C-alpha positions in Angstrom: 92.5 139.1 244.4 94.3 135.9 243.4 97.5 134.9 241.5 97.3 132.3 238.8 99.7 129.4 239.2 102.0 127.9 236.7 101.3 128.5 233.0 100.5 124.9 232.4 97.5 125.1 234.8 95.7 127.5 232.6 93.1 128.6 235.2 92.8 131.1 238.0 93.7 130.0 241.5 94.1 131.6 244.9 97.4 133.2 246.0 98.8 136.3 247.6 98.4 139.9 246.3 101.8 141.5 246.8 102.5 141.7 243.1 99.9 143.8 242.6 97.1 154.3 232.6 96.5 157.6 227.0 96.0 163.3 223.2 93.7 165.4 219.1 96.2 162.5 220.7 95.3 160.2 217.9 98.1 158.2 216.2 98.4 159.6 212.8 99.0 156.4 211.0 96.1 154.4 212.3 93.0 154.2 214.3 94.7 153.7 217.7 93.8 157.2 219.0 96.4 157.0 221.5 98.7 159.6 222.9 99.1 159.3 226.6 99.8 155.5 226.2 103.0 156.4 224.5 104.0 159.5 226.4 101.8 162.4 225.3 100.7 165.0 227.7 104.3 166.3 228.4 104.5 170.1 228.5 107.8 170.0 226.4 106.8 169.9 222.8 110.2 168.7 221.8 109.6 165.5 223.8 106.5 164.8 221.8 108.8 164.0 218.9 109.5 160.6 220.3 106.9 160.3 223.1 103.6 161.1 221.7 101.3 158.7 220.0 101.5 160.6 216.8 105.3 160.6 216.6 106.4 157.5 218.5 104.3 155.1 216.4 104.5 156.6 213.0 106.1 153.5 211.5 108.1 155.5 209.0 105.0 157.3 207.7 107.0 159.5 205.4 109.2 156.7 204.1 106.2 154.5 203.4 104.2 157.5 202.1 101.1 156.8 204.1 98.2 159.1 204.0 97.7 159.9 207.6 94.6 162.0 207.4 91.5 160.6 209.0 88.1 160.5 207.3 85.3 162.5 208.7 81.6 162.3 208.3 80.3 165.0 206.0 77.8 166.3 208.6 80.5 166.5 211.3 82.7 168.4 208.9 79.9 170.9 208.3 79.5 171.3 212.1 83.2 171.9 212.5 83.2 174.5 209.8 80.3 176.3 211.3 82.1 176.5 214.7 85.2 177.8 213.0 83.2 180.5 211.2 81.6 181.6 214.5 84.8 181.8 216.4 86.4 183.6 213.5 83.6 186.2 213.7 84.3 186.5 217.4 88.0 187.0 216.7 87.2 189.8 214.2 84.9 191.5 216.7 87.7 191.9 219.3 89.5 195.2 218.8 92.6 196.7 220.2 95.7 195.3 221.8 95.8 194.2 225.4 96.9 196.8 227.8 98.6 194.6 230.3 102.3 193.9 230.2 103.5 197.4 229.4 106.5 197.0 231.7 107.5 193.6 230.3 111.0 193.1 228.9 113.0 190.4 227.1 111.2 187.8 225.0 107.7 188.6 226.3 108.2 192.3 225.4 109.5 191.4 222.0 106.5 189.2 221.3 104.1 192.0 222.3 106.0 194.6 220.3 105.9 192.4 217.2 102.2 191.9 217.5 101.4 195.5 218.2 103.5 196.4 215.1 101.4 194.1 213.1 98.2 195.6 214.5 99.3 199.0 213.3 100.0 197.7 209.8 98.1 195.9 207.2 97.8 192.5 208.9 95.0 191.7 211.3 95.6 191.7 215.1 96.8 188.4 216.6 96.7 189.2 220.3 93.7 188.6 222.5 93.0 190.0 226.0 90.7 188.2 228.4 87.4 188.1 226.4 84.2 189.6 227.4 81.1 187.5 226.9 79.9 187.6 223.4 76.3 187.4 222.2 75.4 183.9 221.1 75.6 183.4 217.4 72.9 181.6 215.4 74.0 178.1 214.5 72.8 176.7 211.2 71.3 173.3 211.4 73.7 170.7 210.2 72.8 168.2 207.5 71.5 165.0 209.1 73.1 161.7 208.1 71.6 158.3 208.0 72.6 156.3 211.1 74.0 153.5 209.0 76.0 155.6 206.6 79.7 155.2 206.4 81.8 158.3 207.1 82.7 160.3 204.0 86.1 161.7 203.6 87.0 165.2 202.5 86.7 166.1 198.9 89.4 164.5 196.8 91.7 167.0 195.1 91.7 167.3 191.3 93.8 164.8 189.4 95.7 167.7 187.8 96.5 169.3 191.1 97.8 165.9 192.5 99.9 165.4 189.4 101.4 168.9 189.8 102.3 168.3 193.4 103.7 164.9 192.5 106.1 166.5 190.1 107.3 168.9 192.9 107.7 166.0 195.3 109.7 164.0 192.8 112.0 166.9 192.2 112.6 167.3 195.9 113.1 163.6 196.6 109.9 163.2 198.7 107.6 160.2 198.4 105.1 160.7 195.6 102.5 159.0 197.8 102.3 162.3 199.7 100.9 164.1 196.6 97.2 163.5 197.4 97.4 164.5 201.1 99.6 167.5 200.2 97.2 168.7 197.6 94.2 168.2 200.0 96.0 170.0 202.9 97.5 172.9 201.0 94.6 173.4 198.7 94.6 175.2 195.4 98.1 176.0 194.1 99.7 173.4 196.4 102.5 172.9 193.9 103.4 176.6 193.8 103.1 176.8 197.6 105.6 174.0 198.0 108.1 175.6 195.5 107.8 179.0 197.2 108.1 177.5 200.7 109.3 173.9 200.8 108.8 173.8 204.6 105.1 173.8 204.0 105.6 170.1 203.7 105.6 170.1 207.5 101.8 170.7 207.4 101.4 167.1 206.1 100.7 164.7 209.0 103.7 162.5 209.7 106.4 164.7 208.1 109.2 165.7 210.4 111.5 168.8 210.3 114.6 166.8 209.2 112.6 165.4 206.3 111.2 168.8 205.3 114.8 170.1 205.5 116.0 167.5 203.0 113.1 168.4 200.7 114.0 172.1 200.9 117.7 171.5 200.2 116.8 169.6 197.1 114.5 172.4 195.8 116.4 175.5 197.0 120.0 174.3 196.7 122.4 176.9 198.1 119.6 179.2 199.1 118.5 176.8 201.8 119.8 177.4 205.3 118.7 176.9 208.9 118.3 180.7 209.3 115.6 180.8 206.6 112.6 182.7 208.0 110.3 180.3 206.3 111.9 177.4 208.2 111.6 179.0 211.6 108.0 179.8 211.0 107.1 176.3 209.8 108.9 174.6 212.7 107.2 176.9 215.2 103.8 175.8 213.8 104.9 172.2 213.7 105.9 172.3 217.4 102.6 173.8 218.3 100.8 171.0 216.4 102.9 168.4 218.2 101.9 170.1 221.5 98.3 169.8 220.5 98.8 166.1 219.9 100.1 165.9 223.5 96.9 167.7 224.7 98.0 171.3 225.0 96.0 174.2 223.7 98.9 176.6 224.0 102.5 176.6 225.1 104.5 178.9 227.4 106.6 181.2 225.1 109.9 180.4 226.9 109.2 176.7 226.4 108.5 177.1 222.7 111.6 179.1 222.1 113.7 176.5 223.9 112.2 173.8 221.7 113.0 175.8 218.6 116.6 176.1 219.7 116.8 172.3 220.0 115.5 172.2 216.4 118.5 174.2 215.1 116.5 177.5 214.7 119.2 180.2 215.1 116.9 182.9 216.4 113.9 181.3 218.2 112.4 184.6 219.3 112.4 185.9 215.7 110.8 182.7 214.5 107.9 183.0 217.0 107.5 186.7 216.1 107.4 185.8 212.4 104.7 183.1 213.0 102.6 185.6 215.0 103.0 188.3 212.4 101.9 186.0 209.6 98.9 184.9 211.5 100.1 181.3 211.9 100.0 181.5 215.7 98.4 183.7 218.4 100.0 185.1 221.5 98.2 185.6 224.8 98.9 187.1 228.2 97.1 185.4 231.1 97.3 186.8 234.6 98.9 184.5 237.1 96.8 183.7 240.2 98.6 184.2 243.5 97.7 182.6 246.9 94.4 183.9 248.3 94.9 187.2 250.1 98.5 187.7 248.9 99.4 190.8 247.0 100.2 190.3 243.3 103.9 190.2 242.6 105.2 191.5 239.3 107.4 189.2 237.3 111.1 189.8 237.3 111.0 191.3 233.8 108.3 193.8 234.9 110.2 194.8 238.0 113.4 195.3 236.0 111.5 197.5 233.5 110.0 199.5 236.3 113.5 200.2 237.7 114.7 201.3 234.3 111.8 203.6 233.9 112.6 205.1 237.3 116.2 205.7 236.3 115.2 207.5 233.1 113.0 210.0 234.9 115.5 210.5 237.8 113.5 208.6 240.4 115.1 205.9 242.4 112.0 204.6 244.0 109.6 202.0 242.8 105.8 202.2 243.0 104.6 204.6 245.6 103.2 203.3 248.9 99.6 202.0 248.3 100.1 201.7 244.6 99.2 198.2 243.4 102.1 196.4 241.6 101.4 195.1 238.2 100.0 191.6 238.2 102.4 188.9 236.9 101.4 187.5 233.6 102.1 184.3 231.6 102.9 184.7 227.9 101.4 181.8 225.9 101.5 181.0 222.2 99.0 178.8 220.5 97.4 177.8 217.2 94.4 179.8 216.3 92.2 176.7 215.9 92.5 175.5 219.5 92.9 179.0 221.1 89.7 180.3 219.6 87.8 177.0 220.3 88.8 177.4 224.0 87.7 181.0 224.0 84.4 180.0 222.3 83.9 177.3 224.9 84.4 179.8 227.8 82.0 182.2 226.2 79.4 179.5 225.7 79.6 178.2 229.2 79.5 181.7 230.7 76.3 182.4 228.6 74.7 179.3 230.1 75.7 180.2 233.6 74.4 183.8 233.3 71.3 183.2 231.2 69.3 181.6 234.0 67.8 184.4 236.0 67.1 184.3 239.8 63.4 184.2 239.1 63.8 181.3 236.7 65.9 179.5 239.3 63.5 180.1 242.1 60.5 178.8 240.1 62.4 175.8 238.9 63.5 174.9 242.4 59.8 174.9 243.5 58.8 172.8 240.4 61.6 170.3 240.8 61.4 169.9 244.5 58.9 167.0 244.5 61.3 165.0 242.2 64.2 165.8 244.4 62.2 164.8 247.5 61.4 161.5 245.9 65.1 160.8 245.3 67.8 160.4 247.9 71.5 161.1 248.5 73.5 162.6 245.7 70.7 162.0 243.2 68.5 164.5 245.1 71.4 167.0 245.3 72.0 166.7 241.5 68.3 167.4 240.8 68.2 170.5 243.0 71.5 171.8 241.7 70.3 171.4 238.1 67.0 173.1 238.8 68.8 176.3 240.0 71.8 176.5 237.7 72.7 176.6 234.0 75.8 174.5 234.4 76.4 171.7 236.9 79.3 169.2 237.2 78.7 165.6 238.4 81.5 163.2 239.3 81.3 159.5 239.9 82.2 156.1 238.5 80.2 153.6 236.5 77.5 153.0 239.0 77.0 156.7 239.4 75.6 156.9 235.9 72.2 156.1 237.4 72.1 159.5 239.0 72.2 161.7 235.8 69.8 159.2 234.2 67.4 159.8 237.1 67.8 163.5 236.6 66.9 163.2 232.9 63.8 161.1 233.7 62.7 163.6 236.4 63.1 166.6 234.0 61.2 164.7 231.3 58.3 164.2 233.7 58.2 167.9 234.2 57.7 168.4 230.5 61.2 169.6 229.7 62.9 168.6 226.4 65.7 166.4 227.6 68.7 164.5 226.0 71.6 162.5 227.4 74.8 162.0 225.4 77.6 159.5 225.9 81.1 159.3 224.4 80.7 155.9 222.7 77.9 153.7 221.3 78.6 151.3 224.2 78.2 154.2 226.7 74.9 155.1 225.0 73.7 151.5 225.4 74.6 151.4 229.1 72.9 154.8 229.6 69.7 153.6 227.8 69.5 150.6 230.2 68.8 153.1 233.1 65.9 154.6 231.1 64.1 151.4 230.3 62.0 150.6 227.2 59.6 153.5 227.8 62.1 156.3 227.2 61.3 158.5 224.2 63.4 157.8 221.1 66.5 160.0 220.9 66.8 160.4 224.7 70.1 158.5 224.8 72.6 159.5 222.0 76.3 159.7 221.3 78.0 163.1 221.4 79.1 162.8 217.8 75.7 161.8 216.7 74.1 164.7 218.5 76.4 167.3 217.0 76.1 165.9 213.5 72.3 165.6 213.6 72.2 161.8 213.1 70.8 161.4 216.6 68.9 163.3 219.2 66.1 165.9 219.1 67.4 167.9 216.2 67.6 171.7 216.1 65.1 174.6 216.4 64.6 177.3 213.8 67.5 179.3 215.3 69.8 176.4 214.8 70.2 175.6 218.5 69.6 172.1 219.9 66.0 171.6 220.8 66.6 170.8 224.4 66.0 172.3 227.8 68.4 170.0 229.6 71.4 168.3 228.1 73.3 165.7 230.2 76.8 164.7 228.8 78.3 161.6 230.3 82.0 160.6 229.9 82.8 164.4 230.2 86.5 163.9 230.7 86.6 162.7 227.0 85.5 166.1 225.7 88.2 168.0 223.9 88.0 171.8 223.5 86.6 171.7 220.0 83.8 169.2 220.8 82.9 171.0 224.0 82.8 174.3 222.2 80.4 173.0 219.7 78.2 171.6 222.4 78.1 174.9 224.4 77.5 177.0 221.3 74.7 174.7 220.2 72.6 175.1 223.4 69.9 177.8 223.5 69.8 180.5 226.1 68.2 179.3 229.3 69.1 175.6 228.7 70.8 173.6 231.4 74.0 171.6 230.8 75.1 168.9 233.2 78.6 167.4 232.6 79.1 164.1 234.3 82.1 161.8 234.4 84.8 160.1 236.3 87.7 162.5 236.9 90.1 159.7 237.5 90.1 158.3 234.0 92.4 159.3 231.1 91.7 162.7 229.6 90.5 163.4 226.0 92.5 162.2 223.0 92.2 165.8 221.6 93.6 169.0 223.0 92.4 170.3 226.3 91.3 169.0 229.7 87.8 170.5 229.8 86.3 168.6 232.7 89.4 168.9 234.9 89.6 172.6 234.2 86.0 173.2 235.0 86.3 171.3 238.3 89.4 173.4 239.2 87.7 176.7 238.1 84.8 176.2 240.6 82.4 178.4 238.7 79.4 176.2 239.1 77.9 173.6 241.5 79.8 170.3 241.8 77.9 167.1 242.9 80.1 164.2 243.9 78.3 160.9 243.7 78.3 158.7 246.8 77.4 155.5 244.8 80.4 153.2 244.7 81.1 150.6 242.0 80.2 147.1 243.4 82.3 144.0 243.8 86.0 143.3 244.0 86.8 145.0 240.7 85.0 148.1 241.9 86.8 148.0 245.2 90.2 147.6 243.5 89.6 150.4 241.0 88.3 152.8 243.7 91.6 152.3 245.6 93.6 153.0 242.5 91.7 156.3 242.1 93.1 157.6 245.4 96.6 156.3 244.8 96.4 152.9 246.6 96.8 149.5 245.2 95.2 147.4 247.9 94.6 143.6 248.0 90.9 142.7 247.6 88.9 139.6 248.5 87.8 137.9 245.3 86.2 134.6 246.2 84.7 134.2 242.8 88.0 134.9 241.0 86.7 138.3 240.0 90.3 139.6 240.2 93.3 137.4 239.2 97.0 138.3 239.0 99.1 136.4 236.6 102.9 137.0 237.1 105.1 136.7 234.0 108.8 137.0 233.4 109.0 138.5 229.9 107.0 139.7 226.9 106.8 136.3 225.3 105.3 134.8 228.4 102.9 137.7 228.7 101.6 137.1 225.2 101.2 133.4 225.9 99.3 133.9 229.1 97.1 136.6 227.7 96.1 134.3 224.8 95.5 131.5 227.2 93.3 133.6 229.4 91.1 134.9 226.6 90.8 131.6 224.8 90.5 129.2 227.7 90.8 130.2 231.3 88.3 133.1 231.4 85.6 131.2 229.4 86.0 128.0 231.4 86.5 129.4 234.9 84.5 132.7 234.8 81.9 131.8 232.1 82.7 134.9 229.9 83.2 133.9 226.2 86.3 135.0 224.3 84.3 137.6 222.2 83.3 139.4 225.4 86.8 139.6 226.8 89.0 142.6 226.0 92.8 142.7 226.2 94.3 146.1 227.1 98.0 147.0 227.0 100.0 150.3 227.3 101.0 150.8 223.7 100.8 149.6 220.1 104.5 148.9 219.6 106.9 146.8 221.7 107.2 143.1 222.3 103.8 142.9 224.0 102.0 145.8 222.4 98.6 145.7 220.5 100.3 144.6 217.3 102.0 141.6 218.8 99.0 140.6 220.9 96.5 140.9 218.1 98.7 138.8 215.8 98.8 136.0 218.5 95.1 136.3 219.3 94.1 136.2 215.7 96.2 133.1 215.1 94.4 131.4 218.0 90.9 132.7 217.7 90.3 133.3 214.0 93.2 132.1 211.9 93.1 133.0 208.2 95.2 134.3 205.3 94.0 137.9 205.7 93.0 138.3 202.1 91.8 141.9 202.5 94.5 144.0 204.0 95.3 141.4 206.6 91.6 140.9 207.6 89.3 138.0 207.4 85.6 137.6 208.2 84.8 137.5 211.9 88.0 139.3 212.8 87.5 141.7 215.8 88.6 145.2 214.7 89.0 148.7 216.1 87.6 151.2 213.6 88.6 154.9 213.9 86.2 157.0 211.8 87.8 160.2 213.2 90.8 160.8 215.4 90.0 160.2 219.1 87.1 157.8 218.5 87.4 154.1 218.6 84.4 151.9 217.5 84.8 148.2 218.2 83.5 146.0 215.4 83.6 142.8 213.5 84.6 142.1 209.9 81.6 140.8 207.8 83.1 140.6 204.4 85.2 142.5 201.8 84.4 143.3 198.2 85.1 146.0 195.6 83.3 148.6 197.8 85.7 148.0 200.7 85.8 146.3 204.1 82.3 145.7 205.5 82.1 145.9 209.3 79.4 145.4 211.9 79.9 148.0 214.6 77.5 147.4 217.4 74.7 146.5 215.0 75.5 149.4 212.6 76.8 148.3 209.1 79.9 150.3 208.0 81.7 150.1 204.7 85.3 151.3 204.9 86.7 152.2 201.4 89.8 150.2 200.3 92.1 153.2 200.4 91.0 154.0 204.0 91.4 150.5 205.6 95.1 150.7 206.4 94.8 154.0 208.3 91.4 153.5 210.0 91.1 149.8 210.8 93.2 147.6 213.1 92.6 144.3 214.7 90.8 144.8 218.0 91.3 141.8 220.3 93.8 144.1 222.1 93.5 147.8 222.5 95.3 150.6 224.4 93.6 152.1 227.4 93.0 155.3 225.6 91.1 153.4 222.9 89.1 151.5 225.5 88.1 154.6 227.6 84.3 154.9 227.6 83.9 151.2 226.8 83.3 148.2 229.1 83.3 144.5 228.6 82.2 141.6 230.9 85.9 140.6 231.3 89.2 142.5 230.8 92.7 141.2 230.5 95.3 143.9 231.3 98.8 143.1 230.0 101.6 145.0 231.8 104.9 144.0 230.1 108.2 145.0 231.7 109.2 147.2 228.7 106.2 149.4 229.0 106.5 150.6 232.6 107.3 154.2 231.6 103.8 154.5 230.1 102.1 153.6 233.4 100.4 156.3 235.5 97.5 156.3 237.9 94.9 157.4 235.3 96.2 154.7 232.9 95.9 151.9 235.5 92.5 153.3 236.7 91.2 153.3 233.2 92.5 149.9 232.2 91.5 148.1 235.4 88.0 149.6 235.2 87.1 148.2 231.8 86.0 144.8 233.1 82.5 144.6 234.6 82.7 141.1 236.1 86.3 140.0 235.9 89.8 141.4 235.7 92.9 139.5 234.9 96.3 141.3 235.2 99.2 139.8 233.3 101.8 141.4 235.5 105.4 141.8 234.4 105.9 145.4 235.6 107.1 144.5 239.1 107.3 147.5 241.5 106.6 149.9 238.6 102.8 149.2 239.0 102.3 150.2 242.6 104.8 153.1 242.1 102.7 154.4 239.2 99.5 154.2 241.2 101.0 156.0 244.2 103.3 158.5 242.5 102.5 159.2 238.8 99.5 161.5 238.3 98.2 162.6 234.9 100.7 164.5 232.8 100.0 168.2 232.8 98.4 170.0 229.9 98.8 173.7 229.2 95.3 175.2 228.7 93.6 178.6 229.2 90.0 177.6 230.0 90.2 178.3 233.8 91.6 181.8 233.2 89.0 182.6 230.5 86.1 181.4 232.7 87.1 183.2 235.8 87.2 186.5 233.8 83.5 186.0 233.0 81.9 183.9 235.8 82.4 184.5 239.6 83.8 181.6 241.5 81.0 179.5 243.1 80.8 179.5 246.8 
């Protein structure tokens, strides 16, 4: 590791090493797909108002009237709808309220009482107990899309519907540019829905409670008040949506009611009950796990209720000796979309684990043993574990990708239908390099392409993926919805191997699927013993265990560039990309990626991209600020970043070249889906690698640093890493003391109810 000398030198040089990471966490107003970079992941939904990528970087979306929806490929929309239909059927199949919690009191008891009252009335049930495994539903084959086709957005609302909504927005003083997204989000009769309940405006991405309050006051006049039931219900849903942006699939009920109180909701408990009764949210009770071997201890509310019951019947004693105390429970509230996706994922994984019989496992172990014997180390362990189990987890860094690749090749030689999927196109390319030119077409795919039908082996007559073994790399990037679609799409008896680096940033969307599976311990886990090579690999490996150690870098593989302020950080970053790295390391500018903690700030992606464009590709920006040969970051859907290059612009839109695939972005979608891409956030860069990386750590972004952020950012460079370092002691402190922000999820609890813990 070295430190670059004075700015005027412009090239790396030797020195000491004492001076020496992001949420659906996509930013609503653009393709940045960030969340953790700007503070998402906090369990307090109220904090996401200013900390999450969706809220912190809105750039006045409501004032400017931006349409913050993200376009989606038609085939991917179809697959999402099919998943929602299946989990809705599973929801309808579950009958009866949960039996646990009969002795609860306070808020938890009120929630359960409200739900059970709904169940006895005309509305459907909204409470779920721990689910039993459900039979696998047939999945209809999605429509295949052409690999080079540009993503298609959802159907545009009718002109008359948009005009009607525009009239209501004008009357309420809201930006008329929200008319189209409001009509698309609220559907038929959107204008009437807004008149009847003005707080429905909160369902439009980017709108905040105070803005919806102003709209409601203009429409309702004296009838508008903070105690309006409609307001409490809408703010409840909005808080749950903000929590999803931060990565949570559900929230603790006390935390939710506390956040409602901060939003001037007079009766938070009543607001939550109303949202549950209307079907806008679901409530769950999950048993709390105590230390192994310790007796379950009932929560305070249950013990109080038990004492009251004893007083009513004249008994002063608690439970009789030998009688098991009621297990403590955790009351959670979540949006149906994510709660049911998480349940569907647990059901699908349990089916895979349980569908492989002992006879099948024994025969497979015998058949696969020659392949395992020909391998060595953790590769052999992975082959043997995959032969005998329906679900296997594999952990390791970049060099460890060779091990699941070897597994795929071994299974293919045995005559199995195989497929390996990566998170990004770049990940697919790196995976295919391990297979060589002789691999069958469709062996290496992207997860999105596999699910949409654009890539991979296709589906069988039952609608399941035509595979016997599916290996998914970059598994930490799976959110609950994507993971649920994968699990639901696999046939009975198939094997699923999830492989990834547990130290990188989690998914941009809700959930922490890979981390939850590792913690649940319901299947074999194979840890790779293949380290990443070179000084960069050594440095990143140390960060993964909380240590920022100096490394020997004789070839200037790692360089530290101290800076005093943001202006100097931008100057040095541009100098490194344009001059120092190409001259001293031999990596051209177009193969060097700049990474910084956030989009805003004096040295965020916006400021860095402006400076890099001026130096590397100056131009007038005739089409929305873009010129031919500009590097861009294209976000076809939230949570996905596709690096590309501008080819040209015409009446059709902005023409991009994304890793050899031509993409045309319509004019009205450019502003929200395309940004300049010389500088990215770490969450945008996860799953991608470049020959060289320049990580900028300005002094005003130290709060965004964490061990996963630093690990992810530092690990994006294959041959060279330059660190423009202005964070001082905040960098080693983040590596040593700041882990990933917690996310509230239910996957572990759901899995343990269906699959025994692996020994």
